[in-house]
N, C-alpha and C positions, 0 to 999 in steps of 0.2 A: 275958659269961653263956653257960654250958654248960646246956642242956636237952637234952642227947643221951641217949636213952632215956626221954623224958618220954611221957606219954598224954595227949591232949588229946581230950575226947569231949564232945559237945553243946554246945559253944562259941560265944559271939559274940564274934570278934576284930576286927571291923570297927572303924576307929579305931587299931588298935594302931601303934604305931610300934615296931620291933624294928631294932636294930644292932647287927654283930658279934656273933651268938649261933650257937653251935654246936647244931644242931638232927638231927644224926646219929642216927639209929637210932629216932627220933621216929614216934610215930603218929597220926594226925588221923582222925578220924571224925564224922562229921556237923558238921561246921565251917561257921561260916560267914565267907566271906573277901571278902564282897563290897566291890569299891573295892582290894583288895590290889596294890601295886606292888611287885614283884621288882627289885631292879638289884645288879648287883654281886656276884651269888648264886653259890654253888659248889653243885650240885645232882647230884653224880653218882650215879644209883641211885636217886633219888626217883621215885616213880612218882604217876600220877593214876589212880584206879579201874583199876590192874592194868597201865598203859600207861606205859612209861619218858619223863619229860619231854623228854628229848633228842629222841625220835621223834616226840612234838609239835610241838615246835618245828621242827623238821628238815621236816616236814610241811606245817606253817605256811608257813615261807619257801619252799618249793618252790611252795606255790599262789598267792604272791603273784609269783612269776616268770612265771606262766602268763599 
């Protein structure tokens, strides 16, 4: 499935199961992702509130080592 460039706004996506989908370039705003689990995802360039997800994950992993 290709959702590249899609825009999701004010959506409740809790309970969705999405597999092998291209979301590159998509924009999410005011979305409910309660309980979402990501697995085997390619997320280069993905941002959460303007912070790259790679940096968030790296900071989390470092905090677990301390």
